[in-house]
C-alpha positions as CSV (number, residue, x, y, z in Angstrom):
1,X,8.4,27.4,80.8
2,X,6.5,29.4,78.1
3,X,5.3,26.4,76.1
4,X,3.2,23.6,77.4
5,X,5.0,20.4,76.0
6,X,3.3,18.3,78.7
7,X,0.1,18.5,76.9
8,X,-1.0,15.0,75.5
9,X,-2.8,15.4,72.2
10,X,-4.5,12.5,70.6
11,X,-3.3,11.8,67.1
12,X,-6.0,9.2,66.2
13,X,-7.9,9.8,63.2
14,X,-5.3,12.3,61.7
15,X,-3.9,9.6,59.4
16,X,-0.8,9.5,61.7
17,X,1.6,6.7,60.4
18,X,2.7,6.3,64.0
19,X,-0.6,6.3,65.8
20,X,-3.1,5.3,63.3
21,X,-0.9,2.6,61.7
22,X,-0.3,1.0,65.2
23,X,-4.0,1.1,65.7
24,X,-4.7,-0.5,62.7
25,X,-2.4,-3.5,63.5
26,X,-2.7,-3.8,67.3
27,X,-5.6,-1.6,68.2
28,X,-5.9,1.7,70.0
29,X,-4.6,0.4,73.6
30,X,-1.0,0.8,72.8
31,X,1.6,3.6,73.3
32,X,3.7,4.6,70.4
33,X,7.3,5.5,71.1
34,X,8.2,4.2,67.6
35,X,8.2,6.5,64.3
36,X,10.8,9.5,64.8
37,X,8.2,12.4,64.6
38,X,7.4,14.3,67.9
39,X,4.1,13.8,69.9
40,X,4.6,17.5,70.7
41,X,2.9,20.4,68.9
42,X,4.6,22.6,66.4
43,X,5.7,26.1,67.7
44,X,2.6,28.2,68.0
45,X,3.6,30.8,65.4
46,X,4.1,28.1,62.9
47,X,0.7,26.7,63.7
48,X,-0.9,30.3,63.3
49,X,0.9,30.7,59.9
50,X,-0.7,27.4,58.7
51,X,-4.0,28.5,59.7
52,X,-3.6,31.9,58.0
53,X,-2.7,30.2,54.8
54,X,-5.5,27.7,54.9
55,X,-8.2,30.5,55.5
56,X,-6.9,32.0,52.2
57,X,-8.8,29.5,50.5
58,X,-7.1,29.3,47.1
59,X,-4.6,26.3,47.2
60,X,-2.7,26.8,43.7
61,X,0.7,25.8,42.8
62,X,3.5,27.3,44.8
63,X,7.2,27.9,44.1
64,X,10.2,28.7,46.6
65,X,11.0,32.5,46.1
66,X,13.7,34.5,47.5
67,X,12.4,34.6,51.0
68,X,12.6,30.8,51.4
69,X,16.3,30.7,50.1
70,X,17.2,33.5,52.7
71,X,15.5,31.7,55.5
72,X,17.6,28.5,54.8
73,X,20.8,30.5,54.5
74,X,20.0,32.5,57.7
75,X,19.4,29.0,59.4
76,X,22.5,27.4,58.1
77,X,24.6,30.3,59.1
78,X,23.1,30.5,62.7
79,X,22.7,26.7,63.5
80,X,25.9,25.5,62.0
81,X,28.0,28.5,61.1
82,X,27.8,27.6,57.6
83,X,27.5,30.2,55.1
84,X,26.3,29.3,51.6
85,X,25.0,31.2,48.7
86,X,21.4,30.9,47.8
87,X,22.1,29.1,44.3
88,X,23.6,26.1,46.3
89,X,20.1,25.5,48.0
90,X,17.6,23.1,46.1
91,X,14.3,22.3,47.2
92,X,13.0,18.7,47.4
93,X,10.0,17.5,49.3
94,X,11.9,14.7,51.3
95,X,15.5,13.7,52.1
96,X,14.6,10.0,51.3
97,X,13.5,11.2,47.6
98,X,16.6,13.2,47.3
99,X,18.9,10.3,48.2
100,X,16.9,8.2,45.8
101,X,17.4,10.7,43.0
102,X,21.2,11.1,43.8
103,X,21.7,7.4,43.6
104,X,19.9,7.1,40.2
105,X,21.8,10.2,38.6
106,X,25.2,9.4,40.1
107,X,25.4,5.8,39.9
108,X,24.7,2.7,37.8
109,X,22.8,-0.5,38.5
110,X,25.2,-2.8,40.6
111,X,27.6,0.2,42.1
112,X,28.4,-0.1,45.5
113,X,27.2,2.4,48.2
114,X,28.2,2.5,51.6
115,X,26.3,3.0,54.8
116,X,27.3,2.6,58.6
117,X,25.2,0.2,60.4
118,X,22.8,-0.2,62.3
119,X,21.3,2.4,59.9
120,X,18.0,4.2,59.2
121,X,16.6,2.0,56.8
122,X,14.6,4.0,54.4
123,X,18.0,5.6,53.4
124,X,19.5,2.0,53.3
125,X,16.4,0.7,51.0
126,X,16.8,3.4,48.5
127,X,20.0,1.8,47.5
128,X,18.7,-1.8,47.0
129,X,15.5,-0.6,45.6
130,X,17.4,1.3,42.9
131,X,19.4,-2.1,42.1
132,X,22.6,-0.8,43.6
133,X,24.7,-2.8,46.1
134,X,24.5,-2.0,49.7
135,X,27.7,-2.2,51.3
136,X,27.4,-2.2,55.1
137,X,30.4,-1.2,57.4
138,X,29.3,-2.0,60.8
139,X,29.9,0.5,63.9
140,X,31.9,-0.9,66.6
141,X,30.3,-0.7,70.2
142,X,33.1,0.1,72.4
143,X,32.6,0.9,75.9
144,X,28.9,2.0,75.3
145,X,29.7,4.1,72.5
146,X,29.6,3.6,68.8
147,X,32.9,4.0,66.5
148,X,33.7,3.8,63.0
149,X,35.6,0.8,62.0
150,X,38.1,2.5,59.9
151,X,39.9,-0.6,58.8
152,X,36.8,-2.1,57.6
153,X,35.4,1.2,56.0
154,X,38.8,1.7,54.0
155,X,38.6,-2.0,52.9
156,X,35.3,-1.5,51.6
157,X,36.5,1.8,50.0
158,X,39.3,0.0,48.2
159,X,36.8,-2.3,46.7
160,X,34.9,0.4,45.1
161,X,32.5,2.5,46.5
162,X,30.5,5.4,44.6
163,X,28.6,7.0,47.4
164,X,29.0,7.2,50.9
165,X,25.6,7.9,52.6
166,X,26.3,9.6,55.8
167,X,23.8,10.0,58.6
168,X,24.9,12.8,60.7
169,X,24.1,12.9,63.6
170,X,23.6,9.1,63.3
171,X,20.1,7.4,63.7
172,X,19.4,5.1,65.6
173,X,22.8,5.2,67.7
174,X,22.9,8.9,68.3
175,X,26.5,9.5,67.8
176,X,27.4,12.9,66.7
177,X,30.5,12.5,64.5
178,X,33.6,14.5,65.7
179,X,35.3,17.1,63.4
180,X,38.3,14.5,63.2
181,X,35.8,11.7,62.2
182,X,34.5,13.6,59.5
183,X,37.8,14.7,58.2
184,X,38.9,11.1,57.9
185,X,35.7,10.1,56.1
186,X,36.3,13.0,53.9
187,X,39.9,12.1,53.2
188,X,38.9,8.4,52.2
189,X,36.1,9.9,49.9
190,X,38.6,12.1,48.3
191,X,41.1,9.1,48.2
192,X,38.8,6.6,46.6
193,X,36.8,9.0,44.6
194,X,33.4,8.7,46.4
195,X,30.4,11.2,46.8
196,X,29.4,12.1,50.3
197,X,25.8,12.3,50.7
198,X,24.9,13.5,54.2
199,X,21.6,13.3,55.7
200,X,21.7,15.9,58.5
201,X,18.0,16.0,59.5
202,X,18.6,15.5,63.1
203,X,21.6,18.1,63.4
204,X,19.4,20.5,65.4
205,X,19.2,18.1,68.3
206,X,22.9,17.9,69.7
207,X,23.5,17.3,73.5
208,X,25.9,19.3,75.9
209,X,29.4,18.5,75.0
210,X,29.0,17.7,71.4
211,X,28.9,19.8,68.3
212,X,27.3,19.2,64.9
213,X,29.9,19.9,61.9
214,X,28.8,19.9,58.2
215,X,31.1,17.8,56.4
216,X,31.1,20.2,53.5
217,X,32.6,22.8,55.7
218,X,36.0,21.0,56.1
219,X,37.4,22.1,52.9
220,X,36.8,23.1,49.3
221,X,37.7,19.5,48.4
222,X,35.2,18.0,50.7
223,X,32.6,20.5,49.8
224,X,33.1,19.8,45.8
225,X,32.2,16.1,46.3
226,X,29.3,16.7,49.1
227,X,25.5,16.9,48.9
228,X,24.2,18.1,52.4
229,X,20.5,17.3,53.1
230,X,18.7,19.4,55.6
231,X,15.1,19.9,56.9
232,X,12.9,21.6,59.5
233,X,10.9,18.4,59.6
234,X,12.3,16.9,62.9
235,X,13.1,19.9,64.3
236,X,10.0,21.7,64.2
237,X,7.9,18.6,63.8
238,X,6.8,19.6,60.3
239,X,7.6,16.1,58.6
240,X,4.2,15.8,56.8
241,X,4.4,19.2,55.2
242,X,7.3,17.6,53.1
243,X,10.1,20.2,52.6
244,X,13.9,19.7,52.6
245,X,16.7,21.8,51.6
246,X,19.5,20.0,49.4
247,X,22.7,21.9,49.7
248,X,24.9,21.3,46.8
249,X,28.2,23.2,46.5
250,X,29.4,21.5,43.1
251,X,27.4,23.2,40.0
252,X,27.7,20.2,38.0
253,X,26.3,17.8,40.7
254,X,23.6,20.4,41.3
255,X,22.4,20.5,37.7
256,X,22.3,17.0,37.4
257,X,20.4,16.8,40.6
258,X,18.0,19.2,39.5
259,X,17.5,17.3,36.2
260,X,16.8,14.2,38.4
261,X,14.0,16.2,40.2
262,X,12.5,17.0,36.9
263,X,12.6,13.4,35.7
264,X,11.0,12.5,38.8
265,X,8.1,14.9,38.1
266,X,9.0,17.1,41.4
267,X,8.3,20.7,40.9
268,X,6.3,22.5,43.4
269,X,6.1,22.7,47.2
270,X,2.9,22.2,49.0
271,X,1.0,25.1,49.7
272,X,1.8,25.0,53.5
273,X,5.4,23.9,53.2
274,X,7.3,27.1,52.4
275,X,5.3,29.4,54.8
276,X,5.9,26.9,57.6
277,X,9.7,26.6,57.0
278,X,10.2,30.4,56.7
279,X,8.1,30.9,60.0
280,X,10.1,28.0,61.8
281,X,13.4,29.1,60.7
282,X,13.0,33.0,61.4
283,X,10.5,33.2,64.6
284,X,10.9,30.1,66.7
285,X,14.1,30.3,68.5
286,X,12.9,30.6,71.9
287,X,10.4,27.6,71.4
288,X,13.6,25.3,70.1
289,X,15.5,26.1,73.2
290,X,12.7,25.3,75.5
291,X,12.0,22.1,73.5
292,X,15.7,20.9,73.5
293,X,15.7,21.5,77.3
294,X,12.4,19.4,77.6
295,X,13.8,16.4,75.4
296,X,17.1,16.5,77.6
297,X,15.0,16.2,80.7
298,X,13.0,13.2,78.9
299,X,16.1,11.5,78.0
300,X,17.7,11.6,81.5
301,X,14.3,10.6,83.3
302,X,14.3,7.4,80.8
303,X,17.9,6.6,81.6
304,X,17.3,6.9,85.3
305,X,14.0,4.8,85.1
306,X,15.7,2.1,83.0
307,X,18.7,2.0,85.4
308,X,16.4,1.6,88.3
309,X,13.8,-0.7,87.1
310,X,15.1,-2.5,84.3
311,X,18.9,-2.6,84.9
312,X,19.8,-5.3,82.5
313,X,19.0,-2.9,79.6
314,X,21.7,-0.7,78.4
315,X,20.9,2.6,77.1
316,X,23.6,3.9,74.7
317,X,24.2,7.5,75.8
318,X,22.9,9.7,73.0
319,X,25.1,12.6,71.8
320,X,22.3,13.9,69.5
321,X,18.7,13.2,68.3
322,X,15.6,12.6,70.4
323,X,16.0,8.8,70.0
324,X,17.5,6.4,72.4
325,X,19.1,3.3,71.2
326,X,18.8,0.4,73.9
327,X,20.9,-2.6,74.3
328,X,18.5,-5.5,75.3
329,X,20.7,-8.4,75.1
330,X,21.0,-8.6,78.9
331,X,17.3,-9.4,78.8
332,X,17.4,-11.6,75.5
333,X,19.1,-11.8,72.5
334,X,15.9,-13.1,70.6
335,X,13.9,-10.4,69.1
336,X,10.8,-12.5,69.3
337,X,11.2,-12.4,73.1
338,X,11.3,-8.7,73.0
339,X,8.6,-8.4,70.8
340,X,6.3,-10.5,73.1
341,X,7.4,-8.5,76.2
342,X,7.3,-4.9,74.7
343,X,4.6,-5.1,72.0
344,X,2.3,-8.0,73.1
345,X,2.5,-7.9,76.8
346,X,3.3,-4.4,77.5
347,X,1.4,-3.0,74.6
348,X,4.0,-0.2,73.7
349,X,5.1,0.2,70.0
350,X,8.8,0.8,69.6
351,X,11.2,0.5,66.8
352,X,13.0,-3.1,66.9
353,X,16.5,-3.3,66.1
354,X,16.2,-5.8,63.1
355,X,14.5,-2.9,61.3
356,X,17.9,-1.1,61.4
357,X,19.6,-4.1,59.6
358,X,21.2,-7.1,61.2
359,X,23.7,-5.0,63.5
360,X,20.6,-3.9,65.3
361,X,19.5,-7.4,66.6
362,X,18.8,-7.3,70.3
363,X,18.4,-3.6,70.4
364,X,15.1,-1.3,70.4
365,X,15.0,2.5,69.5
366,X,12.5,4.5,71.5
367,X,11.5,8.1,70.9
368,X,11.9,10.5,73.7
369,X,9.9,13.4,72.2
370,X,6.7,13.0,73.8
371,X,4.9,14.4,76.7
372,X,6.5,13.2,79.9
373,X,3.5,11.6,81.3
374,X,2.9,9.5,78.2
375,X,6.6,8.5,78.3
376,X,6.5,7.6,81.9
377,X,3.4,5.6,81.4
378,X,5.0,3.5,78.6
379,X,8.1,2.8,80.6
380,X,5.9,1.8,83.6
381,X,4.2,-0.6,81.3
382,X,7.5,-2.1,80.2
383,X,8.8,-2.3,83.9
384,X,5.6,-4.0,85.1
385,X,5.9,-6.8,82.6
386,X,9.7,-6.9,82.6
387,X,10.7,-10.5,82.0
388,X,13.6,-10.4,84.5
389,X,11.8,-8.4,87.1
390,X,12.4,-9.2,90.8
391,X,9.3,-8.6,92.9
């Protein structure tokens, strides 16, 4: 391989939410497999570009100019076969910010907003913190694979839902929604007049045998009620540079969203954000190909390790993302037991299921986007202190 993803780089002292945040609470002896950023360096050409910009030495206000829009257009076309005009693309620092602005601009306090659970909680919290009603439609775990409960979803839609917050691919379950599933979601939103807000931040990690479909591509009718949120943040490990691309085909919705950005005081990208995005989207295809292969290998290693050493745990086969959703109920259905084993005794930091809502109880989410040696060490710690281990 051309790129060294095996290199372990300490993130302590970098204000890392994942590592410094963990150390502040539990000390530095732990291993973090929690927050969904990668413990792998960004593409070297992106690093070089950021260094070049840093050396310029004048960090004044910046704006996204035509090369930014062209880079995003090119990526959407190449990655998802979605061809969009530049005017559909709106810069926003983060997808969670965009979701909050959309909720504020397109709904009223008390309105119902639907999400499929277990769910990435910052998006869900954007509903409740804005005084809207979060409507949970729990996914059904059928033969080791999560499925939408269509009967429940339609029942909720009938009772009035203004927005469907779609996580696509789904975090934390790793589902990549099929075209048929997305068509059914879109049809329900048309029938019950709901806006579709799709968080596609994990769309560049889709595993063999699966394909990401942008829901707005399905039809003009779907596009007119869709807001698609994309970002290079997960794909190229640029989360803290804060740049997301909010793609809004409907001009009226787009202008209202832009007004919401202004009301929130959001204007300029950070100095490094646009150059990093442009470089990532136009000069890193080979890096991304190797990264995907590395993550696939890490996922396979983790699945085999758990099957051999902790067989009561069930890894939900991921169709996308670099995250693994693991059913620990064969070990214990009590999350306090899991916290004691994983966090306190094994000294490994993971995302516990309750943080994804009540539907996540008894599960954990781990992040496989790490150097293999670090991942292996964490798994070995878990196995050594596994409550059901037979010596």
